[in-house]
Every structure is written in structure tokens, then in C-alpha cells.
C-alpha positions as CSV (number, residue, x, y, z in Angstrom):
1,M,119.4,81.3,67.5
2,T,116.6,79.8,65.5
3,H,112.9,80.4,66.1
4,H,112.5,76.7,67.1
5,D,115.0,77.1,69.9
6,E,113.1,80.2,71.2
7,T,109.8,78.4,71.1
8,A,111.1,75.4,72.9
9,L,112.7,77.6,75.6
10,L,109.6,79.6,76.2
11,E,107.5,76.4,76.4
12,G,109.8,75.1,79.1
13,V,109.2,78.0,81.4
14,H,106.3,77.5,83.9
15,G,103.6,80.1,83.3
16,A,102.0,79.5,86.8
17,L,102.6,80.9,90.3
18,Y,105.2,79.2,92.5
19,I,103.7,78.8,96.0
20,D,104.9,76.4,98.7
21,G,106.9,74.4,96.2
22,E,104.0,73.9,93.8
23,W,103.2,75.5,90.4
24,V,99.6,76.7,90.7
25,A,97.2,78.5,88.5
26,G,96.5,82.2,89.3
27,E,93.0,83.2,90.4
28,D,92.8,86.3,88.3
29,G,93.2,85.5,84.6
30,T,96.4,85.9,82.7
31,I,99.2,88.2,81.8
32,D,100.6,88.5,78.2
33,V,104.4,88.8,78.1
34,T,105.6,90.6,74.9
35,D,108.9,90.8,73.0
36,P,109.7,94.5,72.9
37,S,111.6,94.1,69.7
38,T,108.5,92.9,67.8
39,G,105.6,93.8,70.1
40,E,104.4,90.2,69.8
41,V,103.1,88.1,72.7
42,I,105.7,85.4,73.5
43,K,104.0,83.8,76.5
44,T,100.9,84.0,78.6
45,I,101.3,83.4,82.3
46,A,99.2,83.4,85.5
47,N,97.9,86.7,86.9
48,G,98.0,86.3,90.7
49,S,95.2,87.7,92.9
50,V,95.5,89.3,96.3
51,A,94.4,85.9,97.8
52,D,97.3,84.2,95.9
53,G,99.7,86.7,97.4
54,V,98.4,85.9,100.9
55,R,98.8,82.1,100.2
56,A,102.4,82.8,99.2
57,L,103.0,84.7,102.4
58,D,101.3,81.9,104.4
59,A,103.8,79.5,102.8
60,A,106.8,81.7,103.6
61,V,105.6,82.1,107.2
62,A,105.1,78.4,107.6
63,A,108.6,77.6,106.3
64,Q,110.4,80.4,108.3
65,D,111.2,78.6,111.5
66,D,112.6,75.4,109.9
67,W,114.6,77.4,107.4
68,A,116.1,79.7,110.1
69,R,117.2,76.6,112.0
70,T,118.7,75.0,108.8
71,P,122.5,75.0,109.3
72,A,124.3,77.8,107.5
73,R,126.4,75.3,105.6
74,V,123.3,73.7,104.2
75,R,121.9,77.0,103.1
76,G,125.2,77.9,101.5
77,E,125.5,74.6,99.6
78,I,122.0,75.1,98.1
79,L,123.1,78.6,96.8
80,R,126.3,77.0,95.5
81,K,124.3,74.3,93.7
82,A,122.1,77.0,92.3
83,W,125.2,78.8,90.9
84,E,126.4,75.6,89.3
85,L,123.0,74.9,87.7
86,L,123.0,78.5,86.4
87,Q,126.3,77.9,84.7
88,E,124.8,74.8,82.9
89,R,121.7,76.8,81.9
90,K,123.4,80.2,81.1
91,E,122.5,80.2,77.4
92,D,118.9,79.5,78.2
93,F,118.7,82.3,80.8
94,A,120.5,84.8,78.5
95,L,118.1,84.1,75.6
96,L,115.1,84.3,77.9
97,M,116.1,87.8,79.1
98,T,116.8,89.0,75.6
99,L,113.3,87.8,74.5
100,E,111.3,89.3,77.3
101,M,113.4,92.5,78.0
102,G,115.2,93.2,74.7
103,K,118.8,93.6,75.7
104,P,121.5,92.3,73.3
105,L,122.4,88.6,73.8
106,A,126.0,89.5,74.6
107,E,124.8,91.8,77.5
108,A,122.3,89.1,78.6
109,R,125.2,86.7,79.0
110,G,127.0,89.3,81.0
111,E,124.0,89.6,83.3
112,V,123.9,85.8,83.8
113,A,127.6,86.0,84.9
114,Y,126.9,89.0,87.2
115,G,123.6,87.7,88.6
116,G,125.2,84.3,89.2
117,E,127.9,85.9,91.3
118,F,125.3,86.9,94.0
119,L,124.5,83.2,94.4
120,R,128.2,82.2,94.7
121,W,129.0,85.2,97.0
122,F,126.2,84.7,99.4
123,S,126.8,80.9,99.5
124,E,130.1,81.9,101.0
125,E,128.7,84.6,103.3
126,A,126.1,82.3,104.8
127,V,128.7,80.7,107.0
128,R,130.4,84.0,107.9
129,I,127.5,85.5,109.9
130,G,129.5,86.6,113.0
131,G,128.9,88.0,116.5
132,R,130.8,89.4,119.5
133,Y,131.6,88.3,123.0
134,A,133.1,90.8,125.4
135,Q,133.1,92.0,129.0
136,N,131.1,95.1,129.6
137,P,133.3,98.2,130.5
138,E,132.2,98.1,134.2
139,G,133.3,94.5,134.5
140,T,130.0,93.4,135.9
141,G,128.8,91.3,133.0
142,Q,129.6,89.4,129.8
143,M,128.0,90.7,126.6
144,I,127.0,88.4,123.7
145,V,125.9,89.9,120.4
146,T,124.3,87.5,117.9
147,H,122.5,87.9,114.6
148,R,119.4,86.1,113.5
149,P,117.1,86.1,110.4
150,V,114.7,89.0,110.3
151,G,111.9,86.7,109.1
152,P,109.6,86.6,106.1
153,C,110.5,89.1,103.3
154,Y,108.7,90.7,100.4
155,L,111.0,91.2,97.5
156,I,110.0,93.4,94.6
157,T,112.2,93.4,91.5
158,P,112.3,95.6,88.4
159,W,112.2,94.7,84.7
160,N,115.6,96.0,83.6
161,F,117.9,93.2,85.0
162,P,115.5,90.3,85.4
163,L,118.0,87.8,86.8
164,A,120.5,90.0,88.7
165,M,117.9,92.0,90.6
166,A,116.3,88.7,91.7
167,T,119.5,87.0,92.7
168,R,120.7,90.1,94.5
169,K,117.7,89.9,96.9
170,I,116.9,86.2,97.0
171,A,120.5,85.0,97.6
172,P,121.1,87.0,100.8
173,A,117.6,86.2,102.1
174,I,118.3,82.4,101.6
175,A,121.8,82.8,103.1
176,A,120.6,84.6,106.2
177,G,117.8,82.1,106.8
178,C,114.8,84.2,105.6
179,T,111.9,83.0,103.6
180,A,110.3,85.3,100.9
181,V,107.5,86.2,98.6
182,V,109.0,87.5,95.3
183,K,107.0,89.8,93.0
184,P,108.8,90.2,89.7
185,A,108.1,93.0,87.3
186,T,105.0,92.4,85.1
187,L,107.0,93.3,81.9
188,T,109.8,90.7,82.5
189,P,108.5,87.9,84.8
190,L,109.8,84.8,82.9
191,T,113.4,84.9,84.1
192,T,112.2,84.8,87.7
193,L,109.9,81.9,87.1
194,A,112.7,80.0,85.4
195,F,115.0,80.9,88.4
196,A,112.4,79.6,90.9
197,Q,112.5,76.2,89.1
198,L,116.3,76.3,89.2
199,L,116.2,76.9,93.0
200,E,113.9,73.9,93.4
201,D,116.3,71.8,91.3
202,A,119.1,73.0,93.6
203,G,117.3,71.5,96.6
204,L,115.6,74.6,98.1
205,P,112.9,73.4,100.5
206,K,109.3,74.3,99.6
207,G,107.9,77.6,100.9
208,V,111.3,79.3,101.3
209,I,110.9,81.2,98.1
210,N,107.5,81.9,96.5
211,V,106.9,83.8,93.3
212,V,103.7,85.7,92.5
213,T,103.3,87.4,89.1
214,T,100.5,89.9,89.0
215,K,99.0,92.9,87.1
216,S,97.4,94.0,90.4
217,T,100.7,95.1,91.9
218,G,99.2,97.8,94.1
219,A,96.4,95.8,95.7
220,L,98.6,92.7,96.3
221,T,101.5,94.8,97.7
222,D,99.1,96.7,100.0
223,R,97.8,93.4,101.4
224,I,101.2,91.8,101.9
225,M,102.7,95.0,103.4
226,S,99.9,95.4,105.9
227,D,100.3,91.8,107.2
228,D,102.0,91.8,110.6
229,R,103.7,88.5,109.8
230,L,105.9,90.2,107.2
231,R,109.2,91.6,108.6
232,K,111.1,93.1,105.7
233,V,110.5,94.7,102.3
234,S,113.2,95.1,99.6
235,F,112.4,97.1,96.5
236,T,114.3,98.1,93.4
237,G,112.5,100.7,91.2
238,S,111.5,104.3,91.0
239,T,111.8,106.8,93.9
240,P,108.1,107.7,94.0
241,V,107.1,104.0,94.4
242,G,109.8,103.5,96.9
243,V,108.6,106.5,99.0
244,G,105.1,105.0,99.0
245,L,106.4,101.6,100.2
246,L,108.4,103.3,103.0
247,K,105.2,104.9,104.2
248,Q,103.5,101.5,104.2
249,A,106.5,99.9,105.9
250,A,106.2,102.4,108.7
251,D,102.9,101.0,109.8
252,N,104.4,97.7,110.8
253,V,107.9,99.0,111.4
254,L,109.3,96.8,108.7
255,K,113.0,96.6,107.9
256,A,113.3,98.2,104.5
257,S,115.9,98.2,101.7
258,M,115.2,100.6,98.9
259,E,117.3,100.8,95.7
260,L,115.7,103.7,93.9
261,G,116.3,106.1,91.0
262,G,119.6,107.6,89.9
263,N,120.9,110.6,88.0
264,A,124.6,109.6,87.7
265,P,127.1,112.3,86.9
266,F,130.0,111.4,84.6
267,V,132.7,114.0,85.2
268,V,135.6,114.3,82.8
269,F,138.4,116.6,84.0
270,E,140.9,118.3,81.6
271,D,143.7,115.9,82.7
272,A,141.6,112.7,82.0
273,D,142.8,109.9,79.7
274,L,140.3,110.6,77.0
275,D,140.6,107.1,75.5
276,K,139.6,105.6,78.9
277,A,137.0,108.3,79.4
278,V,135.3,107.6,76.1
279,E,135.4,103.9,76.6
280,G,134.0,104.3,80.2
281,A,131.3,106.6,78.9
282,M,130.1,104.0,76.4
283,L,129.9,101.4,79.1
284,A,128.3,103.7,81.7
285,K,125.7,105.0,79.3
286,F,124.8,102.2,76.9
287,R,124.8,99.1,79.1
288,N,121.3,97.8,79.0
289,I,120.3,100.3,76.3
290,G,120.7,103.1,79.0
291,Q,118.0,101.4,81.1
292,A,119.9,101.1,84.3
293,C,119.7,103.1,87.5
294,T,123.5,103.2,87.4
295,A,123.6,104.6,83.8
296,A,125.5,107.8,83.4
297,N,122.9,110.4,83.0
298,R,124.8,113.7,82.9
299,F,128.1,114.1,81.2
300,I,129.9,117.0,82.9
301,V,133.0,117.7,80.8
302,H,135.8,120.3,81.2
303,E,135.4,123.0,78.6
304,S,139.0,122.4,77.3
305,V,138.2,118.8,76.2
306,A,134.5,118.9,75.7
307,D,134.6,119.4,71.9
308,E,136.9,116.4,71.5
309,F,135.0,114.2,73.9
310,S,131.7,115.1,72.1
311,A,133.2,114.3,68.7
312,R,134.6,111.0,69.8
313,I,131.5,109.9,71.6
314,T,129.4,110.9,68.6
315,E,131.5,108.9,66.2
316,K,131.2,105.8,68.4
317,V,127.5,106.2,68.9
318,K,126.9,106.7,65.1
319,A,128.6,103.3,64.6
320,M,126.4,101.4,67.0
321,K,124.2,98.6,65.5
322,V,120.5,98.7,66.5
323,G,118.3,95.7,66.2
324,R,116.7,92.7,67.9
325,G,118.9,91.5,70.7
326,T,119.2,88.0,69.2
327,E,120.9,89.3,66.0
328,D,124.7,89.1,65.7
329,G,126.6,92.3,66.6
330,V,123.6,94.2,67.9
331,Q,124.6,96.7,70.6
332,I,121.3,98.6,71.1
333,G,118.1,96.6,71.4
334,P,114.6,98.0,71.9
335,L,113.5,100.0,74.9
336,V,111.2,98.0,77.1
337,E,107.9,99.5,76.0
338,Q,106.5,102.3,73.8
339,K,106.1,104.6,76.8
340,A,109.9,104.7,77.2
341,V,110.3,105.7,73.6
342,T,107.8,108.5,74.0
343,N,109.7,109.7,77.0
344,A,113.1,109.7,75.2
345,V,111.6,111.7,72.4
346,R,110.2,114.3,74.8
347,L,113.5,114.7,76.6
348,V,115.5,115.2,73.4
349,D,112.9,117.6,71.9
350,E,112.7,119.7,75.0
351,A,116.5,120.0,75.2
352,V,116.7,121.0,71.5
353,A,114.0,123.6,72.0
354,A,116.1,125.1,74.8
355,G,119.2,125.3,72.7
356,A,121.0,121.9,72.9
357,V,122.4,120.4,69.7
358,V,121.8,116.8,68.6
359,T,125.1,115.5,67.1
360,T,123.6,112.0,66.2
361,G,120.3,110.2,66.6
362,G,117.5,111.9,68.5
363,K,114.5,110.1,67.0
364,A,112.2,107.1,67.5
365,I,112.8,104.4,64.9
366,E,109.7,103.6,62.8
367,G,108.3,100.1,62.5
368,A,107.8,97.1,64.8
369,G,109.2,97.2,68.3
370,S,110.0,100.1,70.7
371,F,113.3,101.3,69.2
372,F,115.0,104.7,69.8
373,E,118.2,105.9,68.0
374,P,121.3,106.0,70.2
375,T,121.7,109.7,70.7
376,V,124.2,112.4,71.7
377,I,123.1,115.9,72.6
378,D,125.7,118.6,73.2
379,R,125.5,122.0,74.8
380,V,123.1,120.7,77.4
381,S,122.5,122.9,80.5
382,A,121.8,121.8,84.1
383,D,118.2,123.0,84.1
384,M,117.0,121.0,81.1
385,S,114.7,118.0,81.7
386,V,117.4,115.7,80.2
387,S,119.7,116.8,83.1
388,V,117.1,116.7,85.9
389,E,115.2,113.5,85.1
390,E,116.4,109.9,85.0
391,I,116.6,109.3,81.2
392,F,116.4,105.4,81.1
393,G,117.3,105.4,77.4
394,P,120.3,105.6,75.0
395,V,120.8,109.4,75.3
396,V,124.1,111.1,76.1
397,G,123.7,114.8,77.3
398,I,127.0,116.8,77.5
399,Q,127.4,119.8,79.8
400,R,130.5,121.9,80.2
401,F,132.3,123.2,83.3
402,S,135.4,125.3,84.0
403,T,136.5,124.7,87.6
404,E,136.7,121.7,89.9
405,A,134.3,123.4,92.4
406,E,131.8,123.9,89.5
407,A,132.1,120.2,88.5
408,V,131.3,119.1,92.1
409,S,128.4,121.5,92.3
410,L,126.9,120.3,89.0
411,A,127.5,116.6,90.0
412,N,125.7,117.1,93.3
413,A,122.8,119.2,91.9
414,T,120.3,116.4,92.1
415,E,118.0,114.8,94.7
416,Y,119.6,111.4,93.7
417,G,122.9,109.9,94.9
418,L,123.4,106.4,93.6
419,V,126.6,106.4,91.6
420,G,129.1,108.9,90.2
421,Y,131.8,108.4,87.6
422,V,135.0,110.6,87.6
423,F,137.8,110.5,85.1
424,T,141.1,112.2,86.1
425,Q,144.7,111.2,86.2
426,D,145.4,113.4,89.3
427,A,145.4,111.1,92.3
428,A,144.8,113.8,94.8
429,R,141.8,115.1,92.8
430,G,140.4,111.6,92.6
431,Q,140.6,111.3,96.4
432,R,138.8,114.7,96.8
433,M,136.1,113.5,94.4
434,I,135.5,110.4,96.5
435,D,134.8,112.7,99.4
436,L,133.0,115.5,97.7
437,I,130.6,113.7,95.2
438,D,127.5,112.8,97.2
439,T,126.8,109.2,96.0
440,G,126.7,105.8,97.5
441,M,129.1,104.4,94.8
442,M,131.8,105.8,92.7
443,G,133.6,104.7,89.5
444,L,137.1,106.4,89.5
445,N,138.4,106.0,86.0
446,V,136.0,103.0,85.4
447,G,132.6,103.0,83.7
448,V,131.0,100.0,85.5
449,V,131.1,99.6,89.3
450,S,128.6,96.8,90.0
451,N,130.1,93.7,91.6
452,A,128.6,91.1,93.9
453,A,131.4,91.7,96.4
454,G,130.8,95.4,96.6
455,P,128.0,97.1,98.6
456,F,125.5,98.4,96.0
457,G,123.2,101.3,97.0
458,G,122.7,105.0,97.2
459,V,122.2,108.1,99.4
460,K,119.6,110.9,99.3
461,Q,116.5,109.9,97.2
462,S,118.4,106.9,95.7
463,G,117.6,104.7,98.6
464,L,118.4,103.0,101.8
465,G,120.5,99.9,102.6
466,R,123.1,98.0,100.5
467,E,122.9,94.9,98.3
468,G,126.0,92.7,97.9
469,G,129.3,92.9,99.7
470,A,129.8,91.9,103.3
471,E,127.1,94.4,104.1
472,G,124.4,92.7,102.0
473,I,123.5,89.8,104.3
474,Y,123.0,92.1,107.3
475,E,120.0,93.7,105.6
476,Y,118.3,90.3,106.3
477,L,119.5,89.9,109.9
478,E,118.4,91.3,113.2
479,T,121.0,92.0,116.0
480,K,120.4,90.5,119.4
481,Y,122.4,91.6,122.5
482,T,122.4,89.4,125.6
483,L,124.0,90.3,129.0
484,M,125.1,87.7,131.5
485,P,126.6,88.2,135.0
486,N,130.4,88.2,135.3
487,P,131.1,84.5,136.0
488,Y,134.0,85.6,138.3
489,A,132.1,88.0,140.5
């Protein structure tokens, strides 16, 4: 990809706020968006004020009733059209994500395919919103159960999957008949701005989706969350921020969906197919440079195969190509910002000081951009920071276990419960693990579980609610029950 193509693409993205179908200047100066592989500013965009956020909510509220009454088929067709346009523009969206977030272009293309599936899936779910009609048990009346849109939503997306995290929230809101204010991550806002334009091109009426980029996230969020016209909040990000939002949501009894932190166990039993386990581990750990809430965080490996697993992972990780995501064959791009590199260095150094052994990598890479070597640390224990905290970087930490009960205990020894990965060829053991490992999702002999047709979400401190699947649209709907007299009485 030439520099000219990158420049033209960036110039084509609106740098303004998208409110009520118009691109408007922000009231509060500008935000510089940087390329994490170079540290250079690639685009300057509007910095929305609290007042801009209120205007966006005003637009969503004004559009709500008409949008709720829009036939489900029409809503679905707009989402289908959006999916089709995304297929036409997939190279542009992939490059845009690589430029603002750093992930390798091959992975960015994968995200366009994955993110697009939420548009296609919810275009089909829009017309499947069901209900019930039944006689009550006493025979005195007829019960009707219907579902209707919850109302205006506030959707807060993270920086690590700039397209998929937006489509995963926006698509079900549109399908259910809800309007929304979207607040993308300040580090990676360009993809969401390009997506807002795509939705307009797909025929979405003005005011249904509004996008406000801001550096004043706290102040703007406080104001929107305290507005009694808002009916729902959906957030993907860290657990501490999610906890704060839930406290705010309580004041107006908002419907809340929270997709929070993870500390995924990756359990390899002695009977695992090691070829599959190693391949799964590479996918589960290094997708998105390790910057995923679903990333395998703790590799819990049976002592009889741990040395071989460690050696094979180390060999693969040593061979990984690090560089700018636009370069051919690059598998590891930069971390999103320098702070993330500092954190990775701290976690590795603390582990080594406590007795763990680095088998490859372990250091920040000097020079431009926020790069960290893909790393394997062996002989990690459950009490080290690298086992307790969410790493969000390309670091594999290997622990050993001897019994199945110990593996389960280690896997569950965290406040998080988003996803777990288990590799075993024993079918009965696999079934036990589905029951015993305390997570909202499980990969059994696979290293990637995310799919638009599956309900994505966690338990414990990893969140509330589900995104995707048949469950995903109900997060944007209220249930209404009506009783009528028995017409035969």
C-alpha cells in the first residue's frame, strides 16, 4: 500500500461529529489521531463538548418514535445494505484500522469480515423478534407477550477492534428499533466515523445513529448517563470503568450491557493434540497483538507436556515478524500506545524477578512506534502479576499443573470469567470442563470463539449481557405483558 493511498483514504474520512445526519464541527477544539507504529499524527478530528453530546442525544430522542415504528423489514434491509457496502469498501476499512490501531493488515481484513457479520446477522434477526400468546393457567384470561425497543442508547466502544465493537452494538440497536449516541475510543475513532458515513449511504434515517468523538469522555458520559431520556448503556472496556458506569446507570435504572475485562485460562491436558493446542494457543494469544479481552492470558499446561508445549510455542514465537501492520508478512504490529509497552515490560520484569524464565522476547523494541517483542515466559506461578492482571500484549505465561481438579482450580482463580480454552481429546473431560470452568464462553479444542451467531459475554467481573447470537437483540428490547379476559367466559 503506497503512502499516496493512505493519504487519500485518511482525507476521505470526515473529521467532524455526526449529529442528526449532519457532519458538524466540535465545540471543544481538536483530537490528534496517531499511527502507533510511527507515533506520527495521521488525522486531526473534532473534539466534542458536553453540549455536543447533549445535541447528539436530542437527535436520538427526536428520531426514536419514528424509528421504532419503522417496519422490521425496512430496518433489516438497511443493515443488509450496510453489509453489502462494507464488502465493497473492505480494503479501505482494513487499511484504516491498521493505520489508527496498528494491527497487521491481514488481521484487519479478518476484522472487517467478522464485524460485517453483525450487520448481516442482525439484518436477519430484525424480522425475528417474537412474542407469545397463551391462555393463563386459571383459564380466566388470554396473555399476550410482546417486545418493543428499549429506547435511546449510549454505546461506548473500545480501541482494540474499532469496527467489530461498533457493529456489535450498533447493528442490534438498529435492528431492534433503537436510536443511539455512539462514543468511540479516542485512540481509534476514524473507523467509526467512516462507518457512520457508510450507514448514511445505506439509507439510515438521520438521528438514528449519532457519533461524538471526545477527549472529555468522563464529563460527556456523566451528562448523557444522567439524562432521564436515555434508556440503555452498552460499554466494552475495562472492569473498573464498567463498574463506575453501572453505578451511574443505577440512578436512572438504565438497561445495561457490560463487556469487561478478561483473564482467559488456556488449559492443555496431557491427552491434548499438541499440534492443535499450539496452533490454538498462537491464535488465542497473538490475535490483535494480544490486545483482546478474549486473549488467552494464562497457559495452564499439564506437567507431562509442559516442556514440549513451551519449546514449540517458543519456536513459533521466535519466528514471528514484527513491524508496521501495512508491511507484507507482519504478524505483530505495535501496541496501541507507549503506556501499553511500559505495562508489558513491568509484567515480564516482575515475573522474572519472582523466578519465571523468559524463553524468547521480553523487551520493548527501541525506535519509533510502541513495539514490544512477542514473548514467552515459562515457570510462571498463579500469584505473579502476569497471571493475575489482564496482560493486553504479546506475552505467553506458562504455568504447570498435575491433576484435573488443580487445572480447574487454577482456571477459576480469577475475578474474571469471559472465555476459557481447553484442549483435551477426552470427550467426557471436555464436557466436565464446560460445566466446571466459570466463564461465559468456552473454546473446546479451538483457539478463537467469536462469531456473530454466538452470544458473546462473560460472568463475574467480566460483565453482564450478551452481544451477538439470538440473545443479542433482546438486550435492546423491553418485554411487555398484556392480559385480556377469556373471550369465551
